[in-house]
C-alpha positions in Angstrom: -11.6 19.6 29.2 -9.2 19.8 26.6 -11.2 18.7 23.9 -12.9 22.3 23.6 -9.8 23.8 22.7 -8.7 20.9 20.1 -12.2 21.7 18.7 -11.5 25.2 18.2 -8.5 25.4 16.6 -9.8 22.6 13.8 -12.9 24.9 13.3 -10.5 27.3 12.9 -8.3 25.5 10.6 -11.7 24.3 8.9 -13.2 27.8 7.9 -10.0 29.3 6.7 -9.8 26.3 4.2 -13.6 26.5 3.1 -13.4 30.2 3.0 -10.6 29.9 0.7 -12.9 27.4 -1.5 -15.6 29.9 -1.1 -17.7 27.4 0.6 -21.1 29.0 2.2 -21.6 25.9 4.1 -19.7 22.9 6.1 -21.2 19.9 6.0 -18.9 17.2 7.1 -15.8 16.9 9.3 -13.5 13.6 9.1 -11.0 13.1 11.8 -8.6 10.5 12.6 -7.8 10.4 16.5 -5.4 8.1 17.6 -6.1 5.8 20.5 -3.1 7.4 22.5 -3.8 10.9 21.7 -5.8 11.9 24.8 -8.6 12.8 23.2 -12.3 11.2 24.3 -14.0 11.1 21.1 -17.5 11.7 23.3 -16.0 14.7 24.3 -14.9 15.9 21.1 -18.2 15.1 19.6 -19.8 17.7 22.7 -17.0 20.1 21.8 -17.9 19.9 18.4 -21.5 20.6 18.5 -20.5 23.5 21.5 -18.1 25.3 18.8 -19.6 25.4 15.5 -22.8 27.3 16.9 -23.3 30.5 14.8 -20.4 29.4 12.3 -20.5 28.1 8.8 -20.5 24.9 10.3 -23.4 24.7 12.3 -25.3 21.3 11.2 -22.7 19.6 10.0 -21.5 16.3 11.1 -18.4 15.0 13.0 -16.8 11.5 11.8 -14.1 10.2 13.9 -12.0 7.4 12.7 -10.2 6.0 16.0 -6.7 4.7 14.8 -5.0 1.8 16.6 -1.8 1.7 18.8 0.6 -0.1 16.5 4.1 -0.9 17.7 7.5 -2.0 16.1 9.7 -4.6 17.5 13.6 -3.7 16.5 14.6 -7.2 17.8 12.2 -9.2 15.7 11.7 -6.9 13.2 7.5 -7.2 13.4 5.1 -4.7 13.9 2.0 -5.4 16.1 -1.0 -4.7 17.8 -0.2 -4.6 21.6 -2.9 -6.6 23.5 -3.0 -4.3 26.7 -1.3 -1.0 28.2 2.6 -3.2 28.0 3.7 -2.9 24.7 5.5 -6.5 24.2 6.3 -8.0 21.5 4.1 -11.5 20.8 7.3 -13.3 19.6 10.1 -12.5 21.9 8.2 -10.6 25.0 10.6 -7.7 25.2 9.0 -4.5 25.9 8.9 -1.9 23.1 9.1 1.9 23.0 8.6 2.3 19.2 4.9 3.2 18.4 4.2 3.6 14.9 0.8 4.8 14.9 -1.6 5.5 17.6 -0.9 9.3 18.6 -2.8 11.0 15.5 -5.0 14.1 15.9 -5.7 15.2 12.3 -8.6 16.9 10.0 -8.2 14.5 7.1 -11.2 15.7 5.2 -14.1 18.9 5.0 -17.2 18.3 3.0 -18.3 21.9 1.9 -21.3 23.6 -0.3 -20.1 27.1 -2.2 
């Protein structure tokens, strides 16, 4: 389960930032996770609950925003969300390799107490 190592790295980043701000507690994490990132949100939540134990983030909440896949067709110059795993332009039916979003995995905000 790579979600544990992802959450360990995320927690390390959060702790460094929180401590730099003089925080005594991290209350809330917000993350953006793309549908193509390979991360299972439920597994990430489980990993979060485990790795935050005995840290200033214990008891914090994790909010996950799922980012849908968005593609771009060079031929039609149109952005679209594919309907399935075949990224086919809805206008010209050409297969698309340009993915604009959906691979994200980022910590976007922290709520702390000092």
